[in-house]
C-alpha positions in Angstrom: -18.9 -21.9 6.8 -19.5 -21.8 3.0 -16.7 -22.9 0.7 -15.4 -20.0 -1.3 -13.1 -19.8 -4.3 -10.1 -20.1 -2.0 -11.2 -23.3 -0.4 -8.5 -25.9 -0.3 -8.4 -28.1 -3.4 -8.6 -31.7 -2.2 -6.6 -32.8 -5.3 -3.8 -30.4 -4.7 -0.7 -31.4 -2.8 1.1 -34.6 -2.2 -0.4 -37.3 -0.1 1.4 -40.5 0.9 0.5 -42.2 -2.3 2.0 -39.3 -4.4 5.2 -39.3 -2.3 5.5 -43.1 -2.6 5.0 -43.1 -6.3 7.8 -40.5 -6.8 10.1 -42.5 -4.6 9.5 -45.6 -6.6 10.0 -43.9 -10.0 6.3 -43.7 -11.1 5.0 -40.4 -12.6 1.6 -40.6 -10.8 0.0 -42.0 -7.7 -2.5 -44.0 -9.8 -0.1 -46.9 -9.9 -1.2 -48.0 -6.5 -4.8 -48.4 -7.6 -3.6 -50.9 -10.3 -1.3 -52.5 -7.8 -4.1 -53.2 -5.4 -6.5 -54.4 -8.1 -3.7 -56.7 -9.4 -3.0 -58.0 -5.9 -6.7 -58.7 -5.1 -7.6 -60.5 -8.3 -4.2 -61.7 -9.5 -4.7 -59.9 -12.8 -1.3 -59.7 -14.4 1.1 -62.6 -15.0 4.4 -63.2 -16.8 4.1 -63.5 -20.6 0.8 -61.7 -20.9 -0.1 -59.3 -23.7 -1.7 -56.1 -22.3 -3.3 -53.1 -23.9 -3.2 -49.9 -21.8 -5.8 -47.4 -23.0 -5.2 -43.7 -22.1 -1.8 -44.6 -20.8 -0.3 -41.2 -20.0 1.6 -40.3 -17.9 2.7 -43.9 -17.8 2.4 -45.3 -14.3 0.1 -48.2 -15.2 2.3 -48.9 -18.3 5.5 -49.1 -16.1 3.8 -51.4 -13.5 2.3 -53.6 -16.2 5.5 -54.0 -18.1 7.3 -55.2 -15.0 4.6 -57.7 -14.1 4.4 -59.3 -17.6 8.1 -59.6 -17.8 10.5 -59.8 -20.8 8.3 -62.4 -22.5 5.2 -60.3 -22.2 4.1 -57.4 -24.4 2.5 -54.0 -23.5 0.9 -51.6 -25.9 0.4 -48.2 -24.4 -1.9 -45.7 -26.2 -2.7 -42.1 -25.5 -3.4 -38.8 -27.3 -0.8 -37.2 -25.1 2.9 -37.9 -25.4 4.3 -40.3 -22.8 7.6 -38.9 -21.7 8.8 -41.5 -19.2 11.4 -44.0 -20.3 9.7 -46.9 -22.1 10.5 -50.5 -21.1 11.9 -52.8 -23.8 8.8 -55.0 -23.8 6.5 -52.0 -24.4 5.4 -50.1 -27.5 3.9 -46.6 -27.1 1.5 -45.1 -29.7 0.4 -41.5 -29.7 -3.2 -41.7 -31.0 -6.8 -42.3 -30.3 -7.0 -45.2 -27.8 -10.7 -45.6 -28.3 -11.0 -45.8 -32.0 -12.1 -49.2 -33.2 -10.8 -48.3 -36.6 -7.3 -47.8 -35.2 -5.5 -50.9 -36.5 -2.5 -50.1 -34.4 -4.4 -51.3 -31.4 -4.2 -54.8 -32.8 -0.4 -54.9 -32.6 -0.3 -57.6 -29.9 -3.9 -58.8 -30.2 -5.6 -60.8 -28.9 -4.9 -59.4 -25.5 -5.0 -61.2 -22.1 -5.9 -57.9 -20.4 -7.2 -54.5 -21.5 -6.8 -51.6 -19.0 -8.4 -48.2 -18.9 -7.7 -45.6 -16.3 -9.3 -42.9 -18.4 -11.5 -40.2 -16.9 -13.1 -37.1 -18.4 -11.9 -33.6 -17.7 -14.1 -32.8 -14.7 -16.3 -29.7 -14.7 -17.8 -29.7 -11.2 -21.1 -30.8 -12.7 -21.5 -34.2 -11.0 -24.2 -35.5 -13.4 -22.3 -34.3 -16.5 -19.0 -35.7 -15.3 -20.6 -39.1 -14.5 -22.2 -39.2 -17.9 -18.9 -38.5 -19.7 -17.2 -41.1 -17.5 -19.8 -43.7 -18.5 -19.3 -42.9 -22.2 -15.5 -43.3 -21.8 -16.0 -46.6 -20.0 -18.3 -47.9 -22.6 -15.9 -47.0 -25.5 -13.1 -48.7 -23.7 -15.2 -51.8 -23.1 -16.0 -51.9 -26.8 -12.3 -52.0 -27.5 -11.9 -54.8 -25.0 -14.8 -56.7 -26.5 -13.0 -56.6 -29.9 -9.5 -57.4 -28.8 -9.6 -59.4 -25.5 -9.1 -63.2 -26.0 -11.6 -65.7 -24.5 -10.8 -66.1 -20.8 -9.2 -62.6 -20.7 -9.9 -59.6 -18.5 -10.8 -55.9 -18.6 -10.3 -53.2 -16.0 -12.0 -49.8 -16.5 -12.5 -46.7 -14.4 -16.0 -45.3 -14.0 -17.6 -42.6 -11.9 -20.6 -43.8 -9.9 -23.9 -42.5 -11.3 -27.3 -43.4 -12.7 -25.6 -45.2 -15.7 -23.6 -47.5 -13.5 -26.1 -50.4 -13.6 -26.0 -50.2 -17.4 -22.2 -50.4 -17.4 -22.4 -53.5 -15.2 -25.0 -55.1 -17.4 -22.9 -54.6 -20.5 -19.8 -55.9 -18.7 -21.7 -59.1 -17.7 -22.7 -59.6 -21.3 -19.1 -59.9 -22.3 -17.4 -61.4 -19.2 -18.4 -64.4 -17.1 -17.5 -62.6 -13.8 -17.8 -59.0 -12.8 -16.4 -57.1 -9.8 -16.6 -53.5 -8.7 -13.4 -52.4 -6.8 -12.6 -49.2 -5.0 -8.8 -49.3 -4.2 -7.5 -47.5 -1.2 -5.6 -45.1 -3.4 -8.9 -43.5 -4.6 -9.3 -40.2 -2.9 -12.1 -40.1 -0.2 -14.1 -37.4 -2.0 -13.9 -39.1 -5.4 -16.8 -41.0 -7.0 -14.5 -43.2 -9.0 -14.2 -47.0 -8.8 -13.1 -49.7 -11.2 -15.3 -52.3 -12.9 -13.5 -55.5 -13.6 -14.5 -58.1 -16.1 -13.0 -61.6 -15.7 -13.1 -64.6 -18.0 -14.1 -63.2 -21.4 -16.9 -65.3 -22.7 -16.2 -67.4 -25.8 -16.6 -65.5 -29.1 -19.8 -66.2 -30.9 -19.3 -66.9 -34.6 -22.0 -65.3 -36.8 -24.4 -67.8 -38.3 -23.9 -68.7 -42.0 
């Protein structure tokens, strides 16, 4: 039977992750994606400085602030307003998270970790959506290349597509170790996964 305009929207309605997020005080189910990534690679530690790109509605920000503790710092940036209560160790900036000219991003630099859960507004055109996702990932990676300290890490969302090998290649140029993770919280019909760069390579000083 063909799917018509009234076919069930797979993204509509609360699944167990949505329910659990609300019960635990998070605005979105995406928190469990970061929680699994953190658990699998031991990403976040007490005292870290973390930059959260595209932070709205705030679930990753809240989780990260808890993990880095009172001696850590989180800078959360998004074009949209973040309306959830902001932890004491966190600063929120409403602005362009992907602008390399945005000096506000350097507030707690260099960072131990840069996070990006950003995704394009999907259109239903798979190739077009994948291309826009790749572009977002690459822009977030450029921010990480500028602001992550040697030995630091990067986590970025990307949609699987023909540009995926190029994203991995660029990640490997900057980080000594690269992983592709698909947390359990990713919906079964989604093409998203997360590319993780670990152990930022030492910065190369320009020759005189």
